N, C-alpha and C positions, 0 to 999 in steps of 0.2 A: 679092188686092184687087179689088173689083168697082167698076164705075162707077155713080154715082148719077145717075139721070135726073130731069129736071124734073118736079115734081108727084108723084113717087113717094115713099111713106113707107117708111122702112127702120128697122131696129132695130140699134143698135150693140151687138152681143152682148157685147163685152167690158165695156161700161159700163152696160148696161141703160137707156140713154137713147134715147128715140124721137126720130128726126130726120125732118123732113118738108119737102118743097119747097125744097131747096137747089138753086138754079138752075145748070144746066150752062152757062149763059152765062159763068160764072166759069171760063174756060178757062185751064189752067196754061200758063206759059211754058216754054221749053225748059230753063230753069235750075231749074225747080221739080219736086218729087217729091210725089206724092199719098201721104200717110202714114195718113190715115183717109178714109173716103168723103167726098169733097167738101172735104177739108182739105189744103192744099198747103204744103209746106215749102220754104223758100229761105234764102239767106244774104245779108247786107247788109254792106258795108264801112263801118265807122265808125272814123274816125281811125286807119286802118290795121289795125283788128281785125275779124275775121270774126264776125258776130253772126247766130245762127240765129233765125228766126221762122216762125210758121205763120199762114196766113190762110184764111178761109172767107167766102164771100158777096161779091158784087160791087156791091151797091147798099145805100142806106140810111145812117143815121148810123154813125159809127165807134166801136168799142169796142176798147180795148187792155187785154189781160189780163196781169197781172204777178205772177209766182210769188213764193214766200217762200224763206227760207234752205234751201239744199240742193235746191230744186225746179227746175223748168224748164217749158217750154211744154206738155209732155205732161201736166202736172198739171191742165191745163184741157181735157183731151180729152173730158170729158163735158159741156163747156159751149160750146166753140167752134162745133161744128156746130149744136147746139140753138139757140143765139142767132142764128146766121146764118139759120136757118129762120124766125125771127121778123122778118126784114127788116133785120138789122144787117150791117154790114161789120165782121168780127171779126178781130183780130190777137192772137196770143199770142207773147211774146218771151222769149228767154233773156237774162237780164242778163249783162253782161260778167263772166266768171269762172265762170258756171254753165251747166248743160246742155251743149249742143254749141257754145256760143260760145267764143271764144278765152279762154285763161287766162294772160295775161302774168304774169310773176314779180313779186309785190309787193315782193320784197326789192331791186328795182332803185331803190326810192325809200324815203322815210320810211314807217314803219308806218302803215297805213290811209290813205295818201294816194291810192292807186289805187282800192281797193275801198271806196267811201264812198257815202253817199246823194247827195252832190253829183255824183259821177261818174255814178251811175245815173239821177239826175234829168235830167242833160244828155243821157244816152243816150236816154231815153224821149222827151224833147221834140224831139231831132233826128230820131228815128225818125218822129215825126208829121209833121215838115216834109219829110223826104226820101223816105220810103217810103209812109206812109199818105196824105200830102199833104192832110191834113184835121185839124181839131181833133177831139178824141175825149173820151169818158168813160173814165176809167181804173178798172179793177176789179182790186183788189190784195189779196193774201193775206199776212199776217204781216209780215216785214220789207219785203216788196214795197210795203206801204202807206206806209212812210216814203219810199221812192223815188218813189211816185206823188205824195205830198204835196209832195216837193221839186220835182218837175216842175211842179206846179200853182203853187207859189210863184215859180219861175223864169220860167215862161211861161204866165201865166193866159189869154193869148190862144189858146193851143193846147189847154187843158184845160177842158172844159165842166163837169166834176164828177168827184169821186173817191168810189168806194165801197170801203170798207175791211172786209175779212173777217178778224176776229181780229188786228188790227194788233199788232205787237210793242210791249210796254211798255218794252223795253230795260232789263230788270232789272239788268244788269251795267254799266250806264252809270255813269261816275264820279260823276255827280250823284245817283244812286240808292244809292250805296254809302257806308256810314258812314266817316268819316275814319279810324277805327281800322283798318278792313279794307282800305282802299285800297292801302297798301304791299304787303300780302300778295297781293292780287288782281293788282297790277302785276307782282310777281315771278313768280307762276304763269304769267301770260300771256307774259312774256319767255322763260321756260323752254320753254313749249309752242311758241313761234314760232321760237326760235333753237337748239333742241337736238333730238336724235333722239327725245326723249321725246314730242314733239308728233307726229312721224310714226308712232311706235308706237301712240299713242292713236288717230290716224286709222285705222291699219290694223285696230285692234280693232273699230271701228264700221263700216268699209267692207266688210262681209260681208253676204250675203243674210239670214242669221238675225238679225244685229244690226239691220239696217235694218228688218226685219219687226217686231222687238221695239219699236224706237223708234216706228214708225208705229202700232203697236197701243196704245202708251202715249198717243200724241197723239190718236188717233181715238176718238170716242164710239161710232161704229158699227164694231165690230171686223171685221165681215164685209166691210167695204169694203177691208180690207188684203189684196189679192190678189197672186198671183205676178206678174201683169202690172204692178201698181203698184210692187212692190219692184224689178222690172227697170227700169222707167222712171226711178226715183229713183237706183238704184245705178249703172247702166251709165255715165252721163256722169261720175259721181263717181270712176270708176276711170281716167279719162283723165289723161295727163301734165299736171302743174300743178295738178290739183284739190286735192291735199293742202295746197299752199301757200295757195291761196285760202281753204280751210276754216280753216286756222290763223290767217291774217291776220284773218278776220272774227270768229272767236270771241274775238279779242284787241282788238276794236274797242269801246272804252269811251268814245270821244269822239263828236263829231258831234252832230246835233240829236236832241232828244227829240221824241216825237210831239206833245206839247202845245205845244212851241215852234213846230212847223210849223203846227199848227192855228191858232195865234194869228195867223200871217201869211197863212193861206189865205183867199182871197176868193171861191172858187167853192163850190157846194153840196157837202156831204159826207154820205154815208150810211154808217152803221156796222151791220154784221151781226156777231153774236158767238155762237159755240157755247157753250151753258151748261155743257157738260162739258169745256171746254178746260182741260187740266191745266197748261199752260205759261203762258197769258196769262189771268189771272183776269177774268171778265166783270164782276163787281161792281166791281172796282178800275178797270177800263176805263170803265165807265159813270160812276163817280164823278169820274174824271179828265177825261173828254172831253165828256160830253153837254151841258155848259153853254156850249160855244163857239158863237158865232153861226153859224158855217158848218155846224155839225152839224145837219142837218135831220131825222134819224131815227136811232134806236138800236133795232135789232131783235134780240131774243134768239132763239136757235135751240135749242129743247129737245132734249136727248139728243145733241147734236152736239158734236164736239171742235174741234181746231185748224184743220182744213182743210175747211170746209163745202162748198166747190165740188166736192170729190171725194167726200165722204161723203154729201151730200144734194143732188145736182143738181136733183132734182125740187122742192126747196124754194128753192134759191138762184137757179136760172135765172129763174123768174118775178120774183123780187125785183130781180135785175139789170135785167131788161126794164122793170119799173115805174120804177126810179130813172132809167134812161137816157132813157126817154121824158119823164120829168118835167123834165129839164134840157135 
């Protein structure tokens, strides 16, 4: 790892993203570790849980980057330093249960009572109060978008705006499932959550080749699925407790739908959507969401899949900067 000096332009070889002028006045504390040039990792205690986050930049408006299902702060490694170089103070966080944040056992309470959008919305808003100590624009991918909207609904004083990258449509939500299929879906979820079948299923997908195949399905740009990316996604997924978090969330058919949160959102919302997303259909998303007063723009991304921030940072970073400056 090398040090980044003020005014020096470097290239992050692993991501292909040029980073320039990240100030070395952003000095790490003793409890921080530099994980990428100019990007420092630390942990925050939230309600007795250890939460990992990364930060870059010491001045300017605050951005908080929120990953999707199975992701973590490293999924923003091509964005955090690049946005800091444009004059933002940038944080990327691991939601409770994901990445290197703690993974408390969801079986200690009712199903989906711990890992829920209400929990994560509270986590994000408290992070802005205690760590960032500033209102922020939230930039969110996939299910992270519902966590971001939940935070905006709960604490609009702390959230200046929310940018949603391929927000989850929540296709398995009980309200989206036909009454005829609901009992079968509920039974399957119970079997996965409460028997060894679920753990066997998790074991079949928690391998390098399986993760690679899943990512190649999700990504429009297949070449973006690298060994580095597979490792960043898989490694924290092999930690103790990860299987229970995984099974609890795939059995989460309640909670809010995105349109229900958009109805309550009073801050500006931007939507970016990969046209090649095989999991969250862009046309359906545009039909569902673009009419809400809070939605100020809907931007299609040609050739891009479910994770635009990682697939096409050269397209996404300027759009993040533009929206953040507009709010």
